[in-house]
N, C-alpha and C positions, 0 to 999 in steps of 0.2 A: 857600825851604823845603827843596828838595832838597839844597842846599849845607849847610844847617844839619843836616839828617839825616845827611849824610856825616860832617860834623865831629863830631857827637855819636855816631857809630858805630851809628846806627840803620839807616842805609842804606849800601850798598856800590856804588861805581862801578867798573866793569871794562870797559875798551875801549868806553866810550860807553854801556854798558848799566847800568841802575839796578836793584838788587835790595834787598829787605829783607835784613838780615844773616842771619837764620835760613835763608831760601831760598838765599842764596848759599853758605852753609856746607853745606847739603844737596847742592847741585849739585856742589860741590867733592868732597865725600865720595863721592858716587855715581861720579863720573869716576875718582877715585883707586882705588876698589875694583874697578871694571871693568877698568882698565888692569892692575892687579895680577893679577886672575884670568885675563885674556886672555894674560898672559905665562907662565901655568902650564899644565902638562900636564893632560889629562883624568884623572879619578880612576880610571878603568878603561880598559884596552885591549880593544877589541871586535874580534873576528875576523869575517871575511866570513861564515863558516859560521853565526855567531850571528845576523847580520843576515838571512840567507836563511831561517833557521828561524823567526825572528820575523815575517818577511813572510808566510810560509806560514800560520802560526798565526792571524795577524790576518785574512788573506784568508778563511780558513775560517770564523772566528768572525763576521766581517762578512757573509759570504755566507749563513750560517745565519740571521742577524738579518734580512737582506733577504728571505729566503725566507719567514720567518714573517709578514712584512708583505705578502706576495703579490707581491714583485718578483723576477723571474727574471733570470738572467745573472750573479749573484754580484758579488763585489768583486775588482778587480784593481788592485794598486798600480802607478802609472805610473812611468816613468823619472824624471820630475821629483820625484815623491814619494820614490822610493828614494834619489835624490841628496840630498834634504833630510834623510833618515834618516842617511846617512853623515856629512854635515856636523854634524848635531846630536850624534852619538855621538863624533865626532872633535874636538870643541871643548869647552873648559871653560865657555865662555859662548856661547850661540847664540840667534838670533832666528828664529822660524818664523812667517812672515806670509803672508797670503792672504785673499781674500774668502770669503764664505759658499759652502759646497759644494766647496771646493778640497781637502778631505781633511786638514785640519790635525789633527783629532782622531785619525784613523787613523794619521797619521805619528807622533803622540805615543805612541800605543799600541804601534806597532812599535818605537820607540826604547826604551820602557820594557821591553818583552819582551826585546829584544837585550841591554840593560844587565843584566837579571837573569840571562840565560843565560851571561854572561861572568864571573859571580862568584857571590856568595851569592844564592840564588833567593828569599830572604825578601822578601815584598812591602813590608815596612817600609822597604826600601832605595829605594823610589819615593815621593817626596813630591809630591803634586798640590795646587797652591794656586790660588785664585781670589779676586778682590776681593770677591765677594758670595756669600752662601749659595746663592742660586739657581744661579749659575754653577758652584759647587762640586758641587751635586747633579747638574747636567747632565753634568759630566765623569765623575762616579762611574758614572752610568747608561750613558754612551757608551763608556767604556774598561774598566770593571770594576775600576778601582783607586780606593780610597777617597780622596776629596778633602776639603779643609777650606778655610775662608777663610784668607787670609794673616794677617789680624789675630789669629785664634785660634791659629795655629801660632806666631807671634811671641810672643804673650802667654804661651803654655805654656812656651816656651823661656826666657822672661825669669825665670820662677820655678823652672824645672827645667832646668839646663844640659844634662842628658842628652837633652832633647828637640831640641836643636840638631843638625841633620843634618851628619854627617861622612862623606866618601867615598860619598855617596849621589847620586841623581839628583833634582833639584828641577825640576818643570815648572810654570810659572806661566801660567795661561790668562787670556784677556781682559785682556792687558797694557795695552791702550789706556785702560782704566779706572783704571790705577795712577798716582797723582800722585807728585811728587818725594819727598815725605815717606815715603810707603809704599814707594817704590822703594828709598830709603836703608835702611829697616828690613829689607826682603826681602834685599837684598844682604849686610847685616851678619849676618842669620840664616843665609844659604845660602853664605857665602864659602868654606867648607871642602868644598863639593860641586860637582858639575856643575849648571849651571842653564840651562834653556831657557825663553825668553819667547815665548809664543804670542799672536798677535793679528792683527787686521785693520788693515793700514796705512792704509786709507781712513777709519778711525774716529779 
């Protein structure tokens, strides 16, 4: 049956692995776009002063947030988190991973603030995506930046090319929930911008 599927070009065999033709093509497209983007420079050059200012702003905002919840001590970005910020801002494509409570959302907020400080400060230059509406709402509440589902963003861009981000920063949260078809669509949507994938590696 497998040989027949390969002969009829319904299935694809590659190094002993069997794919449906559609899934194989999606994986090839995803790999090709990622290689292309990784070989390109980030869309903005971020200075250290922008990073430090963004860290300070985020620490103050998070500190006030914690104070309202009755938690003293404020918020202080760790050396590991600051290094993640630098990697995220210095790469065309980056992955921000870590378990719950590791500060992924705070890092994403710092990255967004530094990106805006280095060029146009229009918040529309930050595109926050998530696979589900609930996840998008959580990002909006925790970072202050408007988020939408990846499906909605891609759908809007399909009918209005002006909605496709160019020279912007795209942050995709909850990436562990993204399948190969959605990943293919996200990369095609965001290939003219910087993109950061955020998620928990254990998911």
